[in-house]
N, C-alpha and C positions, 0 to 999 in steps of 0.2 A: 504493500500500500504506500510506503514511503520510499522515495527515490532521491538520490543526490547525483548531480552531474559530475562534479569535480571535488576532489579533496586536496586542500592546500596547494592551489595553483601557484602561489608565490614561490613555494619550494621548487616546483617543477620548472618554472620560468627562470628564476633568478639564481637558484643554487645549481640548476642544471646548465644554464646558458651564460650566467654572469660570473659566478665565482668558480664554477667547474667542479664543485665538490660532490655533485650528484650527476647521474647520467643525463645527457650524453657527454658531460665533462668539457663543455665549451666555455670560453672566457671572453665572450664578445657582448658588450653591453647593448648594442643595437639588436643582436639576435635575441637577447633576453627580453627586450621590449617587444620585439616582433612576436616572440613566443607567448608573452603575456596577452597580447592582443588576440592571437589565434586561440588561446585558451578561453578568453572571454567570448569570442565568436563561437567556438565549439560548444561552450556552455549553452548559449542561446539557441543554437541549432538543435542541441540535445533536448532542451526543454520542449521545443516545438515537436520533435519526433516523439517524445514521451507522451505529450498531450494527445497526439494523434493515435498512439498505440494503446494507451492505458485506459481503463475505465475512469469515469468522471470522479469517482471518490478518491483516486490516487493523489498523493501529495508529492510535489516536486520541489527540490531545494538545491542548494550548493553549500559546501562546507569550506569556510575560509579561515586560515590561520591569521586572523587580524592581530595587529600589533597595538598594544596599549602603550603608546609612546609618551614618555615623560621627560621634561628638561632637567638637566643636572642642576641648573640654577634658574632664577627668573630673569637672567640677562637676556636682552633682545637677541643676541647671537645664538643663545641656546634655544630660544623659542623658534627661531628660524630653522635650526637643525631639526626640531620636532616637526615643523611644517613639511620640510623636504622628505623626511622619512615617512611621514603619514601619507604623503602623496604617492610615493612609489611602493609603499607597503600595504596601504589600505584602500585609498581612494582610486587607485588604478583598477580595482575590482568593483568597489561599491558604485563608482560613478557610472561606468557603462552598464552594469547589471541592473541597477536600481533607478538610474536617472537617464540612461541613454546617451551619456557623453563623458569624455575624459575631462578631468579638471584642468582648467586653463593653466594653473601654476605648474602642473606636471609637464604639460607640453612646453612651457617656457623653461623649466629646469633642464629638460632634455633636448632643447632645440639645437645645441651645439653638437649633439650626437646624431640626430635624425630629424627629418621633417614629417615623420609619421605617415609617409605616403603609402605604407602598407595597409593603412585603414582605407578600405574601399567604400564606395557609395552603398548604402544599405546595411553595412556591417553593424553599425550601432543600433539600428532598428531591430536587426535580428538578435543582437545581444540582450536588448532590454525587454525581457519577458516577465510576465507576472509570475511571482514565486509564492508558494504556500508557506515557505519558511526559509530562513537563512541560518545555516549551521555555523557555530562559532567554536573554533578550536583555541583553547587558551591554556598556557602553562606558567608564564612569568611576564612581568612588564619589561619594556625596553627603555633604557635610560640613555639619553644622548646629550651631546653638547657640540658647540662649534669645534672646528678642527683644532687639535692640540693633543694633550696627553690623554690617552684612552686605552682601551684594551682591544686590540685588533682581533683577538680570537672571538670576540662577541659579535662581530658584524655579520657573521654567517648564521645568525639566529640560532646558535647552539648546535648546529649540525656538522661540526667538524671545521677544520682549518681552512686553508686556501689563501693564496697570495692576492687574489683578485676580488674586487668588491662586487657584491650582489645588489648594489644600490645605485643604479645609473641615475645621474642627476644629483646624487647626494654622496658621492664617493669620499668626500673629505670630512664627513661627519664623524665625530668620535663617539665610541660606545663605552658605557661604564657599567660595572657590576655593583649594584646597590648592596648595602650591608644587609646582614640577616642570614637566616638558615638557608642552606642550599641543598638541592637534590644531587644525585649522582651525575646529572648532566651539567652541574655547575650553575643551575638556574636558581635564582632567589625565590623563595616561597613567599608569595604576596597575594592573597586572595582579593585584596582591595582592587587590584588591577582588573579582575574579572567583573567585579561590580561596576567599576567605572566604564569598562568597555560596553557592558550591557546597557547602561544608562545613556551612554553616548549614542548608541544605535537607536535606542528608544526615542531620544530627543530629536535625532535627525530624521528618523523614519517612523513617526507615530503609528502605532497599530501594527507594526511589522512583527509577525510571529518569529520567535527565535528558538533555537535548540542548541544546547551545549553538546556538540558532536564529538569533542575530545577534551578531556581534562584528566590529569593524573600526574604521576611522578615516578621516576626511576630511582631505585636504591639498590645497593649491592647485597641483595638478599642471599641468605645462606640457609641450607637445610640443617637443622639441629640434630643432635645425636638421637633424639626421640622421634625424628622424622617430620617434625613440624617446621613451619617457616613463619617466624614472628616478625612483623613489619609495622611497628607502631608509628613510625614516621609517615608511612603512606596513609594510615588511618587518619592521622592528624591533618595531613595535607588535604585529603578528600573532605574531611569534616569541615575544615575552614572554607573550602571553596563551595561546598553545598550551602553553608551559612551565607556566603556572599550571594549565591543565586537566590536564596529565599529572601534576602534583603532587597535584591533588585526587583523581585516579583512584588514585594510589598510597596516598592517605590514606583510601580507602574509598568515594569517591563513584562511583556507577554512571552514568557519562557515556557515552552511546551514540554520540555524534557531535558534529561541529562544523561550522557553516556560516559562511563568511566573508560579511560584508555589505560590498560586494555584488559581483555579477558585473561590473556596469558602472555608470558614472556615470548617475544617474537624477534624477527629480523628488523633491526632499527636503522634503516637508511644506511649511511656510510659507516655507522658504528657496528654493523653486523649484529652479533649476538652478545656484545659486551654490555649493553644497557638493558636493564630489566624493568619494564613498565607494568608487567602483568599482575593481576590479582591471583593468578595461578602460576606457581613456579614450574618451570620446565627444565628438566635435566636433558640437555640437548644431545648427549651421547646415548642415553638409554630411552629417552622420550617419556620418562616417568614424570607425571604431573601431580603437583601437590598444592592444594588450595592454601594460600597464605592467610594469616590472621585477618588481613583486610578483606579477603573474599568472604569469610564468615560474617564479618562486621557489616560489609556492604549488602550482603544478602538479607540481613535482618532489617536494614534501613529500607531496602527496596520492597520487602514484604509489608512492612508496617506503614510506610509512607511518612515516618516520623524520624527526625534527627535526634539521636540521643545526646546527652550532655557530653561535652568535650572530655576525652580521656576514658570514656566508657567503652571498653573493648569487649 
């Protein structure tokens, strides 16, 4: 009944064609922008095809790894850095899909790279299709500043290294790791980012149904001698983010559901099997699968529809 056209097109376009850390491993900023446009167009054409083929009750969406971008300081230069990252990280998708146009500032930021002549007449009409829901994938906020001292390893959105920028039009922006607890991916745990992102979407697109299509955390989980896998950090992470979703709903966001990423440990992009996001531990050599403490906790939450007190495992 529920279909999504794309999952994380930002990664496909900009990590695949910009920084080269994902397949097909290219490092061409213009190719990355062209790939982004054709992902937008492919999404719109897929929506039309699905509407034609599916029964009327079916729901069609897209899942975007939108960036909750925050400035390092309130300085105008840092606010400009936020604008640039927001343009090529978020509005490059939201503009064509929901409004039928690329934002003017994105076109201006990238004018020295391309004239966007790969956008053909009718493309944006095809891209701008009515959606039943927009999926939101969120893990951690993105903190940026004007060019200067930053952490280059963060600019690839936590998906591995790479000497080339995945941010055409914003290559000189500096990325920063905010303080606080971090997951095994090195991502800061901050549920307020999810709340802020949901409220932004609600404010800009009133009445737009939303779905949390990915949220979760990787930790170096180990099987104990008694055969159990205890992961209280993941329980705390999910608890905090579910609280943020509930708060957003109370503030007016139309959130229809929440999906934990992921059911089991799996192949994580360029990291392979090194990062464990699953609620079920997988021994990749034997394929033995062991539900972690978080799986049992989350099952109780899902069955009851109620969020227990923090720390209640």
